[in-house]
TORMIKOL-706649 format. One record per residue (C-alpha): z, x, y; residue number from 1. Coordinates in Angstrom, 1 decimal. Last residue first. Layout:
N
rec zz->Z&xx->X&yy->Y&k->NUM
...
REM end
This chain:
471
rec zz->8.7&xx->-4.3&yy->23.0&k->471
rec zz->6.9&xx->-3.1&yy->26.1&k->470
rec zz->3.3&xx->-4.3&yy->25.2&k->469
rec zz->4.7&xx->-7.8&yy->24.6&k->468
rec zz->6.2&xx->-7.7&yy->28.1&k->467
rec zz->3.0&xx->-6.6&yy->29.6&k->466
rec zz->1.1&xx->-9.6&yy->27.8&k->465
rec zz->3.6&xx->-11.9&yy->29.5&k->464
rec zz->2.9&xx->-10.5&yy->32.8&k->463
rec zz->-0.9&xx->-10.6&yy->32.2&k->462
rec zz->-0.7&xx->-14.3&yy->31.2&k->461
rec zz->1.3&xx->-15.0&yy->34.3&k->460
rec zz->-1.4&xx->-13.4&yy->36.4&k->459
rec zz->-4.0&xx->-15.5&yy->34.8&k->458
rec zz->-2.1&xx->-18.6&yy->35.4&k->457
rec zz->-0.3&xx->-20.1&yy->32.4&k->456
rec zz->-0.9&xx->-23.7&yy->31.7&k->455
rec zz->1.2&xx->-23.9&yy->28.7&k->454
rec zz->-0.9&xx->-26.1&yy->26.7&k->453
rec zz->0.6&xx->-25.3&yy->23.5&k->452
rec zz->-2.5&xx->-24.0&yy->21.6&k->451
rec zz->-4.3&xx->-22.9&yy->25.0&k->450
rec zz->-1.4&xx->-20.7&yy->26.2&k->449
rec zz->-1.0&xx->-19.6&yy->22.5&k->448
rec zz->-4.5&xx->-18.4&yy->22.2&k->447
rec zz->-4.4&xx->-16.7&yy->25.6&k->446
rec zz->-1.2&xx->-14.7&yy->24.7&k->445
rec zz->-2.8&xx->-13.6&yy->21.5&k->444
rec zz->-6.0&xx->-12.5&yy->23.4&k->443
rec zz->-3.8&xx->-10.5&yy->25.7&k->442
rec zz->-2.1&xx->-8.8&yy->22.9&k->441
rec zz->-5.5&xx->-7.7&yy->21.8&k->440
rec zz->-8.1&xx->-8.4&yy->19.1&k->439
rec zz->-6.7&xx->-11.9&yy->18.2&k->438
rec zz->-8.2&xx->-13.2&yy->15.0&k->437
rec zz->-6.9&xx->-10.4&yy->12.9&k->436
rec zz->-6.4&xx->-12.7&yy->10.0&k->435
rec zz->-2.6&xx->-12.4&yy->9.8&k->434
rec zz->-2.3&xx->-12.7&yy->13.4&k->433
rec zz->-2.9&xx->-9.7&yy->15.6&k->432
rec zz->-5.5&xx->-6.7&yy->15.9&k->431
rec zz->-3.7&xx->-4.4&yy->16.8&k->430
rec zz->-1.0&xx->-2.2&yy->15.3&k->429
rec zz->1.1&xx->-0.1&yy->17.7&k->428
rec zz->1.6&xx->-2.6&yy->20.6&k->427
rec zz->3.3&xx->-4.8&yy->18.2&k->426
rec zz->6.2&xx->-2.6&yy->18.0&k->425
rec zz->8.7&xx->-5.2&yy->18.2&k->424
rec zz->6.9&xx->-8.5&yy->17.2&k->423
rec zz->8.6&xx->-10.2&yy->14.3&k->422
rec zz->5.9&xx->-12.6&yy->12.9&k->421
rec zz->7.2&xx->-16.3&yy->12.6&k->420
rec zz->6.7&xx->-17.1&yy->8.8&k->419
rec zz->3.8&xx->-19.1&yy->7.9&k->418
rec zz->3.3&xx->-22.1&yy->5.6&k->417
rec zz->1.9&xx->-23.2&yy->2.4&k->416
rec zz->5.0&xx->-21.9&yy->0.6&k->415
rec zz->3.7&xx->-20.6&yy->-2.6&k->414
rec zz->0.4&xx->-19.1&yy->-0.8&k->413
rec zz->-3.1&xx->-20.1&yy->-1.0&k->412
rec zz->-2.9&xx->-22.7&yy->1.6&k->411
rec zz->-0.8&xx->-20.4&yy->3.9&k->410
rec zz->-3.4&xx->-17.5&yy->3.6&k->409
rec zz->-6.1&xx->-20.0&yy->4.2&k->408
rec zz->-4.8&xx->-22.0&yy->7.2&k->407
rec zz->-6.3&xx->-19.8&yy->10.1&k->406
rec zz->-4.3&xx->-20.1&yy->13.0&k->405
rec zz->-3.3&xx->-23.0&yy->15.3&k->404
rec zz->0.3&xx->-22.1&yy->15.6&k->403
rec zz->1.7&xx->-25.5&yy->14.6&k->402
rec zz->-1.3&xx->-26.3&yy->12.5&k->401
rec zz->-0.5&xx->-23.6&yy->10.2&k->400
rec zz->2.9&xx->-25.2&yy->9.3&k->399
rec zz->5.8&xx->-23.2&yy->10.2&k->398
rec zz->8.7&xx->-21.6&yy->8.2&k->397
rec zz->12.3&xx->-21.3&yy->9.3&k->396
rec zz->13.8&xx->-18.4&yy->7.5&k->395
rec zz->12.9&xx->-16.9&yy->10.0&k->394
rec zz->13.3&xx->-17.6&yy->13.6&k->393
rec zz->11.6&xx->-14.3&yy->14.7&k->392
rec zz->12.2&xx->-11.6&yy->17.5&k->391
rec zz->14.0&xx->-9.2&yy->15.2&k->390
rec zz->16.6&xx->-7.5&yy->17.2&k->389
rec zz->17.3&xx->-10.6&yy->19.2&k->388
rec zz->14.8&xx->-12.6&yy->21.4&k->387
rec zz->14.2&xx->-15.6&yy->19.0&k->386
rec zz->10.5&xx->-15.6&yy->18.5&k->385
rec zz->10.3&xx->-19.2&yy->17.6&k->384
rec zz->12.2&xx->-20.9&yy->20.3&k->383
rec zz->11.9&xx->-17.7&yy->22.4&k->382
rec zz->8.1&xx->-18.3&yy->23.3&k->381
rec zz->7.9&xx->-20.5&yy->26.3&k->380
rec zz->10.8&xx->-20.0&yy->28.7&k->379
rec zz->12.4&xx->-16.8&yy->27.4&k->378
rec zz->8.8&xx->-15.1&yy->27.2&k->377
rec zz->8.2&xx->-16.2&yy->30.7&k->376
rec zz->11.3&xx->-14.5&yy->31.8&k->375
rec zz->10.3&xx->-11.4&yy->30.0&k->374
rec zz->6.8&xx->-11.4&yy->31.5&k->373
rec zz->8.5&xx->-11.0&yy->35.0&k->372
rec zz->10.2&xx->-8.0&yy->33.7&k->371
rec zz->7.2&xx->-6.8&yy->31.9&k->370
rec zz->5.2&xx->-6.9&yy->35.1&k->369
rec zz->7.5&xx->-4.5&yy->36.8&k->368
rec zz->7.5&xx->-2.2&yy->34.0&k->367
rec zz->3.7&xx->-2.1&yy->33.8&k->366
rec zz->2.6&xx->-0.9&yy->30.4&k->365
rec zz->1.5&xx->2.2&yy->28.6&k->364
rec zz->3.2&xx->4.7&yy->31.0&k->363
rec zz->5.9&xx->5.7&yy->28.4&k->362
rec zz->5.0&xx->5.0&yy->25.0&k->361
rec zz->6.1&xx->1.8&yy->23.5&k->360
rec zz->9.0&xx->2.3&yy->21.0&k->359
rec zz->8.0&xx->2.5&yy->17.4&k->358
rec zz->9.5&xx->-0.2&yy->15.1&k->357
rec zz->12.6&xx->1.2&yy->13.0&k->356
rec zz->12.2&xx->2.3&yy->9.4&k->355
rec zz->15.5&xx->2.1&yy->7.8&k->354
rec zz->14.8&xx->-1.2&yy->6.1&k->353
rec zz->11.8&xx->0.4&yy->4.4&k->352
rec zz->14.1&xx->2.9&yy->3.0&k->351
rec zz->16.6&xx->0.4&yy->1.8&k->350
rec zz->13.8&xx->-1.6&yy->0.2&k->349
rec zz->12.5&xx->1.3&yy->-1.7&k->348
rec zz->16.2&xx->2.1&yy->-2.8&k->347
rec zz->16.6&xx->-1.3&yy->-4.1&k->346
rec zz->13.2&xx->-1.5&yy->-5.8&k->345
rec zz->13.5&xx->1.6&yy->-7.9&k->344
rec zz->14.9&xx->0.1&yy->-11.1&k->343
rec zz->12.3&xx->-2.6&yy->-11.0&k->342
rec zz->9.0&xx->-0.6&yy->-10.9&k->341
rec zz->9.0&xx->1.9&yy->-13.8&k->340
rec zz->9.9&xx->-0.7&yy->-16.3&k->339
rec zz->10.1&xx->1.2&yy->-19.7&k->338
rec zz->9.1&xx->-0.9&yy->-21.5&k->337
rec zz->7.1&xx->-3.6&yy->-19.4&k->336
rec zz->7.6&xx->-7.3&yy->-19.2&k->335
rec zz->5.4&xx->-9.6&yy->-17.6&k->334
rec zz->6.1&xx->-13.2&yy->-17.0&k->333
rec zz->3.7&xx->-15.2&yy->-14.7&k->332
rec zz->3.4&xx->-18.9&yy->-14.3&k->331
rec zz->2.8&xx->-18.2&yy->-10.6&k->330
rec zz->5.7&xx->-20.6&yy->-9.6&k->329
rec zz->7.7&xx->-19.4&yy->-12.6&k->328
rec zz->7.5&xx->-15.9&yy->-11.4&k->327
rec zz->8.4&xx->-12.8&yy->-13.4&k->326
rec zz->7.3&xx->-9.1&yy->-12.8&k->325
rec zz->8.0&xx->-6.1&yy->-15.1&k->324
rec zz->6.4&xx->-2.7&yy->-14.3&k->323
rec zz->3.9&xx->-0.2&yy->-15.4&k->322
rec zz->2.0&xx->-0.3&yy->-12.1&k->321
rec zz->-1.5&xx->-1.9&yy->-11.5&k->320
rec zz->-1.4&xx->-1.5&yy->-7.9&k->319
rec zz->-2.1&xx->-5.1&yy->-7.5&k->318
rec zz->-0.2&xx->-7.2&yy->-9.9&k->317
rec zz->2.6&xx->-4.8&yy->-10.8&k->316
rec zz->3.2&xx->-2.9&yy->-7.5&k->315
rec zz->2.2&xx->-5.9&yy->-5.2&k->314
rec zz->4.5&xx->-8.3&yy->-7.0&k->313
rec zz->7.5&xx->-6.0&yy->-7.1&k->312
rec zz->7.2&xx->-5.0&yy->-3.5&k->311
rec zz->6.7&xx->-8.7&yy->-2.6&k->310
rec zz->9.8&xx->-9.7&yy->-4.4&k->309
rec zz->11.8&xx->-6.7&yy->-3.0&k->308
rec zz->10.7&xx->-7.6&yy->0.3&k->307
rec zz->12.5&xx->-10.9&yy->0.2&k->306
rec zz->10.7&xx->-14.0&yy->-0.7&k->305
rec zz->7.4&xx->-15.9&yy->-0.2&k->304
rec zz->7.7&xx->-16.0&yy->3.6&k->303
rec zz->4.0&xx->-16.7&yy->4.4&k->302
rec zz->3.3&xx->-13.6&yy->6.3&k->301
rec zz->5.8&xx->-11.5&yy->4.3&k->300
rec zz->9.2&xx->-10.2&yy->5.2&k->299
rec zz->11.5&xx->-13.1&yy->5.0&k->298
rec zz->15.0&xx->-12.9&yy->6.6&k->297
rec zz->14.1&xx->-10.3&yy->9.2&k->296
rec zz->16.9&xx->-8.1&yy->10.4&k->295
rec zz->15.9&xx->-4.9&yy->8.5&k->294
rec zz->12.2&xx->-5.5&yy->8.6&k->293
rec zz->11.1&xx->-3.3&yy->11.7&k->292
rec zz->8.8&xx->-1.1&yy->9.6&k->291
rec zz->6.6&xx->-2.0&yy->6.8&k->290
rec zz->3.7&xx->-2.9&yy->9.2&k->289
rec zz->1.1&xx->-5.4&yy->8.0&k->288
rec zz->-2.3&xx->-4.8&yy->6.5&k->287
rec zz->-4.4&xx->-7.4&yy->8.0&k->286
rec zz->-5.3&xx->-10.3&yy->5.7&k->285
rec zz->-8.2&xx->-10.8&yy->3.4&k->284
rec zz->-9.6&xx->-14.3&yy->2.6&k->283
rec zz->-11.7&xx->-13.9&yy->-0.7&k->282
rec zz->-11.1&xx->-16.5&yy->-3.4&k->281
rec zz->-11.0&xx->-15.5&yy->-7.0&k->280
rec zz->-7.7&xx->-17.5&yy->-7.5&k->279
rec zz->-5.5&xx->-14.9&yy->-8.8&k->278
rec zz->-7.3&xx->-11.6&yy->-8.3&k->277
rec zz->-8.0&xx->-12.5&yy->-4.8&k->276
rec zz->-4.4&xx->-13.2&yy->-4.0&k->275
rec zz->-3.5&xx->-9.7&yy->-2.5&k->274
rec zz->-6.5&xx->-9.7&yy->-0.2&k->273
rec zz->-6.8&xx->-6.5&yy->2.0&k->272
rec zz->-7.6&xx->-5.7&yy->5.5&k->271
rec zz->-7.1&xx->-2.5&yy->7.6&k->270
rec zz->-10.9&xx->-1.6&yy->7.4&k->269
rec zz->-13.4&xx->-4.1&yy->6.1&k->268
rec zz->-13.0&xx->-7.0&yy->3.6&k->267
rec zz->-16.8&xx->-7.5&yy->3.2&k->266
rec zz->-17.1&xx->-4.4&yy->1.0&k->265
rec zz->-14.9&xx->-6.0&yy->-1.7&k->264
rec zz->-17.0&xx->-9.3&yy->-1.7&k->263
rec zz->-20.3&xx->-7.4&yy->-1.8&k->262
rec zz->-19.2&xx->-5.3&yy->-4.8&k->261
rec zz->-17.8&xx->-8.3&yy->-6.6&k->260
rec zz->-21.2&xx->-10.1&yy->-6.1&k->259
rec zz->-23.2&xx->-7.0&yy->-7.2&k->258
rec zz->-21.1&xx->-7.0&yy->-10.4&k->257
rec zz->-22.1&xx->-10.5&yy->-11.1&k->256
rec zz->-19.3&xx->-12.9&yy->-11.2&k->255
rec zz->-16.8&xx->-14.1&yy->-14.0&k->254
rec zz->-13.8&xx->-12.7&yy->-12.4&k->253
rec zz->-12.9&xx->-10.5&yy->-15.3&k->252
rec zz->-16.3&xx->-9.3&yy->-15.5&k->251
rec zz->-16.5&xx->-8.5&yy->-12.0&k->250
rec zz->-13.5&xx->-6.3&yy->-12.3&k->249
rec zz->-14.8&xx->-4.4&yy->-15.4&k->248
rec zz->-18.0&xx->-3.8&yy->-13.5&k->247
rec zz->-15.9&xx->-2.4&yy->-10.6&k->246
rec zz->-14.6&xx->0.2&yy->-13.0&k->245
rec zz->-17.1&xx->2.8&yy->-11.9&k->244
rec zz->-15.3&xx->3.0&yy->-8.5&k->243
rec zz->-17.2&xx->2.6&yy->-5.1&k->242
rec zz->-16.1&xx->-1.2&yy->-4.9&k->241
rec zz->-12.5&xx->-0.1&yy->-5.0&k->240
rec zz->-12.8&xx->2.3&yy->-2.1&k->239
rec zz->-14.8&xx->-0.3&yy->0.0&k->238
rec zz->-12.2&xx->-2.9&yy->-0.8&k->237
rec zz->-9.4&xx->-0.7&yy->0.2&k->236
rec zz->-10.8&xx->0.2&yy->3.6&k->235
rec zz->-8.0&xx->2.3&yy->5.4&k->234
rec zz->-8.3&xx->2.4&yy->9.1&k->233
rec zz->-5.6&xx->-0.1&yy->9.8&k->232
rec zz->-3.1&xx->1.9&yy->8.0&k->231
rec zz->0.0&xx->-0.1&yy->8.7&k->230
rec zz->2.8&xx->2.0&yy->10.2&k->229
rec zz->5.8&xx->2.1&yy->8.0&k->228
rec zz->5.9&xx->5.8&yy->7.6&k->227
rec zz->4.1&xx->7.9&yy->10.4&k->226
rec zz->3.1&xx->11.0&yy->8.8&k->225
rec zz->2.1&xx->14.2&yy->10.8&k->224
rec zz->-1.5&xx->14.9&yy->11.5&k->223
rec zz->-5.1&xx->14.5&yy->10.1&k->222
rec zz->-6.9&xx->11.2&yy->10.4&k->221
rec zz->-8.5&xx->11.8&yy->13.8&k->220
rec zz->-7.6&xx->15.6&yy->14.4&k->219
rec zz->-4.6&xx->17.8&yy->14.5&k->218
rec zz->-2.1&xx->15.5&yy->16.2&k->217
rec zz->-3.7&xx->12.4&yy->14.6&k->216
rec zz->-0.3&xx->10.7&yy->14.3&k->215
rec zz->-0.6&xx->9.8&yy->10.7&k->214
rec zz->-0.6&xx->6.6&yy->8.7&k->213
rec zz->1.7&xx->4.8&yy->6.4&k->212
rec zz->1.7&xx->1.4&yy->4.9&k->211
rec zz->-1.5&xx->1.0&yy->2.9&k->210
rec zz->-1.5&xx->4.4&yy->1.1&k->209
rec zz->2.2&xx->4.9&yy->1.6&k->208
rec zz->3.0&xx->2.4&yy->-1.1&k->207
rec zz->1.6&xx->4.8&yy->-3.6&k->206
rec zz->-1.6&xx->5.4&yy->-5.4&k->205
rec zz->-2.7&xx->7.0&yy->-8.6&k->204
rec zz->-4.9&xx->9.9&yy->-10.0&k->203
rec zz->-5.4&xx->11.7&yy->-13.2&k->202
rec zz->-7.4&xx->14.6&yy->-14.2&k->201
rec zz->-8.8&xx->15.7&yy->-10.9&k->200
rec zz->-10.6&xx->19.0&yy->-11.6&k->199
rec zz->-10.0&xx->22.1&yy->-9.5&k->198
rec zz->-8.5&xx->24.2&yy->-12.1&k->197
rec zz->-6.2&xx->21.3&yy->-13.1&k->196
rec zz->-5.3&xx->18.7&yy->-10.5&k->195
rec zz->-2.8&xx->15.9&yy->-11.1&k->194
rec zz->-3.3&xx->13.3&yy->-8.4&k->193
rec zz->-1.2&xx->11.3&yy->-6.1&k->192
rec zz->-2.5&xx->9.2&yy->-3.1&k->191
rec zz->-0.4&xx->7.6&yy->-0.4&k->190
rec zz->-1.2&xx->10.3&yy->2.1&k->189
rec zz->-3.5&xx->12.9&yy->1.0&k->188
rec zz->-1.4&xx->16.1&yy->1.3&k->187
rec zz->0.1&xx->16.1&yy->-2.2&k->186
rec zz->-0.9&xx->19.8&yy->-2.3&k->185
rec zz->-3.0&xx->19.3&yy->-5.3&k->184
rec zz->-4.6&xx->16.4&yy->-3.4&k->183
rec zz->-5.5&xx->18.7&yy->-0.7&k->182
rec zz->-7.1&xx->21.1&yy->-3.2&k->181
rec zz->-9.1&xx->18.4&yy->-4.9&k->180
rec zz->-10.4&xx->17.2&yy->-1.3&k->179
rec zz->-11.2&xx->20.8&yy->-0.4&k->178
rec zz->-13.4&xx->21.1&yy->-3.6&k->177
rec zz->-15.5&xx->18.1&yy->-2.2&k->176
rec zz->-16.6&xx->20.4&yy->0.7&k->175
rec zz->-17.5&xx->19.0&yy->4.1&k->174
rec zz->-13.9&xx->19.5&yy->5.3&k->173
rec zz->-14.1&xx->23.2&yy->4.8&k->172
rec zz->-10.4&xx->24.3&yy->5.3&k->171
rec zz->-9.8&xx->27.2&yy->7.6&k->170
rec zz->-7.7&xx->25.3&yy->10.1&k->169
rec zz->-5.7&xx->23.8&yy->7.2&k->168
rec zz->-5.0&xx->27.2&yy->5.7&k->167
rec zz->-3.8&xx->28.5&yy->9.1&k->166
rec zz->-1.6&xx->25.5&yy->9.7&k->165
rec zz->0.1&xx->25.7&yy->6.4&k->164
rec zz->-0.5&xx->22.5&yy->4.4&k->163
rec zz->1.8&xx->19.5&yy->3.7&k->162
rec zz->2.7&xx->19.0&yy->7.4&k->161
rec zz->-0.8&xx->18.1&yy->8.0&k->160
rec zz->-0.6&xx->14.9&yy->6.0&k->159
rec zz->-4.3&xx->14.0&yy->5.6&k->158
rec zz->-5.2&xx->10.3&yy->5.9&k->157
rec zz->-7.7&xx->8.1&yy->4.0&k->156
rec zz->-9.4&xx->5.6&yy->6.1&k->155
rec zz->-12.8&xx->5.3&yy->4.4&k->154
rec zz->-14.4&xx->7.8&yy->6.7&k->153
rec zz->-11.5&xx->10.2&yy->6.3&k->152
rec zz->-12.4&xx->10.4&yy->2.6&k->151
rec zz->-16.1&xx->11.0&yy->3.6&k->150
rec zz->-14.9&xx->13.9&yy->5.8&k->149
rec zz->-12.6&xx->15.2&yy->3.0&k->148
rec zz->-15.6&xx->15.4&yy->0.8&k->147
rec zz->-15.7&xx->13.0&yy->-2.2&k->146
rec zz->-17.2&xx->14.2&yy->-5.5&k->145
rec zz->-13.9&xx->14.4&yy->-7.3&k->144
rec zz->-12.7&xx->11.3&yy->-5.5&k->143
rec zz->-15.3&xx->9.1&yy->-7.1&k->142
rec zz->-14.6&xx->10.4&yy->-10.6&k->141
rec zz->-10.9&xx->10.2&yy->-10.2&k->140
rec zz->-11.2&xx->6.5&yy->-9.2&k->139
rec zz->-12.2&xx->5.9&yy->-12.9&k->138
rec zz->-11.2&xx->2.1&yy->-12.4&k->137
rec zz->-9.9&xx->1.7&yy->-16.0&k->136
rec zz->-8.2&xx->4.8&yy->-17.1&k->135
rec zz->-7.6&xx->6.5&yy->-13.6&k->134
rec zz->-6.7&xx->3.8&yy->-11.2&k->133
rec zz->-5.3&xx->1.5&yy->-13.8&k->132
rec zz->-3.2&xx->3.8&yy->-16.0&k->131
rec zz->-2.5&xx->5.9&yy->-13.1&k->130
rec zz->-0.3&xx->3.1&yy->-11.9&k->129
rec zz->2.6&xx->4.8&yy->-13.7&k->128
rec zz->5.1&xx->3.6&yy->-10.7&k->127
rec zz->3.0&xx->5.6&yy->-8.5&k->126
rec zz->6.0&xx->7.0&yy->-6.6&k->125
rec zz->5.2&xx->9.5&yy->-3.8&k->124
rec zz->5.7&xx->8.3&yy->-0.4&k->123
rec zz->7.7&xx->5.0&yy->-0.7&k->122
rec zz->9.6&xx->6.3&yy->-3.8&k->121
rec zz->10.3&xx->9.7&yy->-2.2&k->120
rec zz->11.7&xx->7.8&yy->0.9&k->119
rec zz->13.5&xx->5.4&yy->-1.4&k->118
rec zz->15.6&xx->8.1&yy->-3.4&k->117
rec zz->17.9&xx->6.2&yy->-5.6&k->116
rec zz->15.6&xx->5.7&yy->-8.7&k->115
rec zz->14.7&xx->9.3&yy->-8.8&k->114
rec zz->11.0&xx->9.9&yy->-8.0&k->113
rec zz->7.9&xx->10.9&yy->-9.9&k->112
rec zz->8.3&xx->8.7&yy->-12.9&k->111
rec zz->9.7&xx->8.4&yy->-16.5&k->110
rec zz->13.1&xx->6.8&yy->-16.7&k->109
rec zz->15.5&xx->9.0&yy->-18.8&k->108
rec zz->18.3&xx->7.0&yy->-20.4&k->107
rec zz->21.6&xx->6.1&yy->-18.6&k->106
rec zz->21.0&xx->2.3&yy->-19.0&k->105
rec zz->20.0&xx->2.1&yy->-15.2&k->104
rec zz->17.5&xx->4.7&yy->-15.7&k->103
rec zz->18.1&xx->8.4&yy->-14.8&k->102
rec zz->15.3&xx->10.1&yy->-12.9&k->101
rec zz->12.7&xx->12.5&yy->-14.4&k->100
rec zz->12.9&xx->15.7&yy->-12.4&k->99
rec zz->12.1&xx->16.1&yy->-8.7&k->98
rec zz->9.6&xx->14.8&yy->-6.1&k->97
rec zz->11.8&xx->15.9&yy->-3.3&k->96
rec zz->9.0&xx->18.4&yy->-2.2&k->95
rec zz->8.7&xx->16.2&yy->0.9&k->94
rec zz->5.6&xx->17.8&yy->2.2&k->93
rec zz->4.4&xx->20.8&yy->0.1&k->92
rec zz->4.6&xx->24.1&yy->2.1&k->91
rec zz->7.0&xx->25.7&yy->-0.3&k->90
rec zz->4.7&xx->25.2&yy->-3.3&k->89
rec zz->1.9&xx->27.0&yy->-1.5&k->88
rec zz->1.2&xx->29.7&yy->-4.0&k->87
rec zz->-0.6&xx->27.5&yy->-6.4&k->86
rec zz->-2.9&xx->26.4&yy->-3.8&k->85
rec zz->-4.5&xx->29.8&yy->-3.8&k->84
rec zz->-6.1&xx->30.3&yy->-0.5&k->83
rec zz->-9.8&xx->30.4&yy->0.1&k->82
rec zz->-9.9&xx->27.6&yy->2.5&k->81
rec zz->-7.8&xx->25.4&yy->0.2&k->80
rec zz->-7.9&xx->27.0&yy->-3.2&k->79
rec zz->-7.6&xx->25.3&yy->-6.7&k->78
rec zz->-5.2&xx->27.0&yy->-9.0&k->77
rec zz->-3.1&xx->24.1&yy->-9.8&k->76
rec zz->-0.4&xx->24.5&yy->-12.5&k->75
rec zz->2.6&xx->24.1&yy->-10.2&k->74
rec zz->1.2&xx->22.3&yy->-7.4&k->73
rec zz->1.7&xx->18.5&yy->-7.8&k->72
rec zz->4.8&xx->18.0&yy->-5.8&k->71
rec zz->6.6&xx->21.0&yy->-7.1&k->70
rec zz->8.0&xx->19.0&yy->-10.1&k->69
rec zz->4.9&xx->16.9&yy->-10.3&k->68
rec zz->2.5&xx->19.2&yy->-11.9&k->67
rec zz->3.1&xx->17.7&yy->-15.3&k->66
rec zz->4.3&xx->21.0&yy->-16.7&k->65
rec zz->6.3&xx->21.9&yy->-13.7&k->64
rec zz->8.3&xx->18.9&yy->-14.3&k->63
rec zz->8.6&xx->15.7&yy->-12.0&k->62
rec zz->6.3&xx->13.6&yy->-14.3&k->61
rec zz->6.8&xx->14.8&yy->-18.0&k->60
rec zz->6.8&xx->11.5&yy->-19.6&k->59
rec zz->4.8&xx->10.4&yy->-16.7&k->58
rec zz->1.4&xx->11.7&yy->-17.7&k->57
rec zz->-0.3&xx->14.9&yy->-16.8&k->56
rec zz->1.1&xx->16.4&yy->-20.0&k->55
rec zz->-2.3&xx->16.0&yy->-21.8&k->54
rec zz->-4.7&xx->14.2&yy->-19.4&k->53
rec zz->-6.3&xx->12.5&yy->-22.3&k->52
rec zz->-4.9&xx->13.7&yy->-25.3&k->51
rec zz->-2.3&xx->11.0&yy->-25.7&k->50
rec zz->-4.9&xx->8.3&yy->-25.1&k->49
rec zz->-4.8&xx->6.9&yy->-28.7&k->48
rec zz->-1.0&xx->6.9&yy->-28.4&k->47
rec zz->-1.4&xx->4.3&yy->-25.9&k->46
rec zz->-1.3&xx->5.1&yy->-22.1&k->45
rec zz->1.9&xx->5.0&yy->-20.2&k->44
rec zz->1.2&xx->8.0&yy->-17.7&k->43
rec zz->-0.7&xx->9.9&yy->-20.1&k->42
rec zz->1.9&xx->10.0&yy->-23.1&k->41
rec zz->5.5&xx->9.1&yy->-23.0&k->40
rec zz->4.9&xx->5.7&yy->-21.9&k->39
rec zz->3.8&xx->4.7&yy->-25.5&k->38
rec zz->1.8&xx->1.8&yy->-24.4&k->37
rec zz->2.5&xx->-0.6&yy->-27.1&k->36
rec zz->0.9&xx->-4.1&yy->-26.5&k->35
rec zz->3.0&xx->-7.1&yy->-27.6&k->34
rec zz->0.7&xx->-10.2&yy->-27.8&k->33
rec zz->2.1&xx->-13.2&yy->-26.0&k->32
rec zz->-1.1&xx->-14.0&yy->-24.4&k->31
rec zz->-3.8&xx->-11.4&yy->-25.4&k->30
rec zz->-6.7&xx->-14.0&yy->-25.9&k->29
rec zz->-9.0&xx->-12.5&yy->-23.4&k->28
rec zz->-10.2&xx->-9.6&yy->-25.5&k->27
rec zz->-7.5&xx->-8.5&yy->-27.9&k->26
rec zz->-9.8&xx->-5.8&yy->-29.7&k->25
rec zz->-9.7&xx->-3.6&yy->-26.7&k->24
rec zz->-5.9&xx->-3.3&yy->-26.8&k->23
rec zz->-4.8&xx->-0.5&yy->-24.4&k->22
rec zz->-7.6&xx->-0.5&yy->-21.9&k->21
rec zz->-8.3&xx->-4.3&yy->-22.2&k->20
rec zz->-4.5&xx->-4.8&yy->-21.5&k->19
rec zz->-4.8&xx->-2.9&yy->-18.3&k->18
rec zz->-7.9&xx->-4.9&yy->-17.4&k->17
rec zz->-5.9&xx->-8.1&yy->-17.6&k->16
rec zz->-3.2&xx->-6.8&yy->-15.5&k->15
rec zz->-5.7&xx->-6.1&yy->-12.5&k->14
rec zz->-7.7&xx->-9.2&yy->-13.5&k->13
rec zz->-5.0&xx->-11.7&yy->-12.9&k->12
rec zz->-7.0&xx->-14.8&yy->-13.9&k->11
rec zz->-6.4&xx->-14.1&yy->-17.6&k->10
rec zz->-2.6&xx->-14.6&yy->-17.1&k->9
rec zz->-2.6&xx->-18.3&yy->-16.6&k->8
rec zz->-0.9&xx->-18.8&yy->-20.0&k->7
rec zz->1.7&xx->-16.2&yy->-19.2&k->6
rec zz->3.9&xx->-14.2&yy->-21.7&k->5
rec zz->2.7&xx->-10.6&yy->-21.4&k->4
rec zz->4.8&xx->-8.2&yy->-23.3&k->3
rec zz->4.4&xx->-4.5&yy->-22.5&k->2
rec zz->5.7&xx->-1.7&yy->-24.6&k->1
REM end
């Protein structure tokens, strides 16, 4: 059961659309209306949807019936490269997606992952968001016809460790059937699906979709997982724009479908706007890394709270999860029974905090220049990028005029300001600034040189750049 108590709730179309799916008669006047979702059926759908997807829902998620007990392979007979996917249970990456987890009250909490398994939650937990991606957007219809080559083209990644090497080598990346088979093996990073006889019945997304990538060790977009790395190839807007449900999105925004599609397609790879569904404006930001946050007081670009706050916000208002979220500042009070998000937030945070920034590869920077750059950094940069483990002065926040960057993300936030970005591992995720306005670390140095009138010589700019590359 979900209770929505929020006078401004209509502006949040992800959530509004969920209500449309379960209470079509309510229209836009569902504020304060209790909507029974009967989470035991079809991932949180109403009893009217009980037959849709059968046991593919979260009441049995984690069991062999649901297809999640063996990470989505138990009842799948779709082949990959001619091999029976149902025989590959042992090859599924992180087969820690186990039985239903015990909730905080001792009852059974539906979902893919136990509440205390942060790694599983980060990689595999959809929090019941199939109710949005399947029932409303119809993403499964798009993915069913999508070849692996096309999927890689919009930034989706394949976890090579989830598929036996010989099977992966023989896979036809131009066949849509291969996409379904990869999904049945839980080999598409950040995407979970129930596949029956080659048909994608239900589909949802996880944190890893945006905040993991692969090392490209097999081919571009195919390799071992790199948790915490931002997927700067992923094009979320283009993926949403392809779905049949984009019409409903446009309707809730009060714009033409063509306008919504154009806006979503304009975001581009590696960018997402988590406020678009609140204010209708479109100023996407670079997907940030989820590593190196353990020593950072505030984790978001605008410092709107700890990582648990943002994880909760994104899961409920962006992913379409079955969860509870409350914010007086946003005039938002959403209550879900059961709440599939809240009980898992502590373990998710702990796993994110365990993710370390990647060290700079040997030979990618000049060590001698980096030493000189370190001295320049201490002189000009350390007042904000405090040179300890985090390289940030958070929780101090800064007005956009201080740093001379785009003001829109701050203007639309609760704080109106920016948090100093921690910069360890910065070499791994260009471009820079929240809006990606600095293509390289050298561009970033040049920007700050001009912003603060430092008067650095070209050599000093390069020395400072080499230092940043070394972190």
